[in-house]
Steps between C-alpha positions, in 0.01 A plus 500: 500500500417856408634607161232750397718811518789655686259766624297232678765412756577663835706813549853462625526498883757779483256717308223442753739573787604824332139611478453439871817693578389789279165510679642695793471869566468758227656554159441755227269379225497491122854366466671746732564228760865430591472136392429613144817708500696184580308295241563757227872498565512121525331459162732756345796305636364165380445636150824701495288802412568786744265744326206261452151611601345230720135469602280239664145391417293212629426304181672388185221642286556843653875471452474406134217734410633811672853442371376457143271801530801706600690382192208521257276771357128424453537501122782245503508121512693261723675209328473174693466123471149364434520302827646783708337568833417856396295363211337186644463564871467867588148584381621780269663681793798616289257651250298657782791653690667626183182680395428278204830379357456166326703180500658359184567127525834379368538151355304196614703369795591595854839636392531778245774482239691802369372443147137476612538807721660698220220405261233596754664836570548581132135414429392789723525873423398420143166686505609836632257658739244225442694213659671426830851630551787284616540463876693290752600137470394282795689176568387238752778328694420214599248464216147380563601161363788453741782576258779754536660750266879469495703817547582493130130476414416792728780704351382424145142606575617819671721578202198486270309731734794740522529514122146641493547721806265296718533430874505147640299376799571172676209324672692326776223342707736201518815709468691310770419160347640613165806653662584181687447288190732720296758542774548870425469829687193724503692765305598246235136401449370858485671828417817336368290337225297813430204473738363838611243398763438189709209360693696319771276231643466407866154353543553178303832440675389513862374850580153574627439755226766740372670574169770754418501720192848611396584765241868513416460854367359715783340737249191277525471534879258790536263378232489156660427654840210693354365197316530281807306750712239569231461126448427444873813291557688727740468333840437727796654256749782436261733360766321164469611478137848620593534247781417210270755607242763567766468145635484355150829662404682444829770235482401418140183331624340579163763297319489214750123475464528489120770234519270283710208546259717422199650196673153371586396531136819328383429212738145475366622503140766235565237273651248556222761422234526151642128427466376348172243708317618836635636770269557873525326769299779749572857459615482548881761758599388654828217416738212451253438169322256414221469123486280283280379183668235232439152589618500210747811638668337836557191335643710300744688810610187708551338214690800496733463872572747659258424862411603642161350639182410312183636701208371319195291191447229370729455253782167407346502209257524125474860468386726476808809544284386827342772767542413789729739787571522668838700781657694433818663785692737445791559756771767513771286332763376173351656208693711263295297215650186634332674509164614140549148395598365670187751311286417167664129546429571602141727200444250259652231622259696398188 
């Protein structure tokens, strides 16, 4: 009953097998391995972007930070949600790798609106040389609250950015989960709605540790290569990143894994909806669920060995009915039987 995070689960067997297969003989380093050539072309095909520049790094923080640094000057600011991963969970890495660019928080929710983004953009560049200049817009898809931007919403945000001549970055740590939920193509969720660069996640969806950075305009390629090397994120034995991504993409394994994770979350949500006293802090749309439950229910679940994170409220207190919100994240691997056991324990604690 492990719902702490989708980066807590095991790697896909196909990914582990690919690493073993790659661990034979010799291959050129630093991304010159033949597997990377195949991966680059495969990603271009998937995104319908034959000229795209494609690179691999080992972590989502590196993918986001180096991509944004490539799109942003040190005297600019990045526009993002106040609960975006780049703001809450990356220890100022975007600021560090960009040489000091700041973040401007847009709105007060996980999803930015066009009006709020426009207001935030227009509030900058009002002090001349004394204030930050406008920089890229960064959108998180799936958001850190488990919700998803529709294609129309993405298009509207990109249109605001384009009006001001700003590039758009998509933090796609859970890119595949969003894609499956929307039922669209990668191109439709990226460059066709105005996205310039994507952090294409693998780690949370079954890889050991690999993320792709994709620039749809190859003019950014050389600068990214320099920033990746200077930032100590160019792997020498790069084939072990390439092998993971090759297996992840092969036969649409990346989409199958996301479908399983989303289906597990949908099963969890359906069960929780039938339990009195349970409500949802955010509309569950992918594989992340924020549920509010009585304190006694949480205590029963933790006592039975469930693993997840309390988000707001406390387990301490005398009132067993006090509402406590927790985050539950499903990955591809959690057995349906464990979800059912979790639901049985929760229901019995009512």
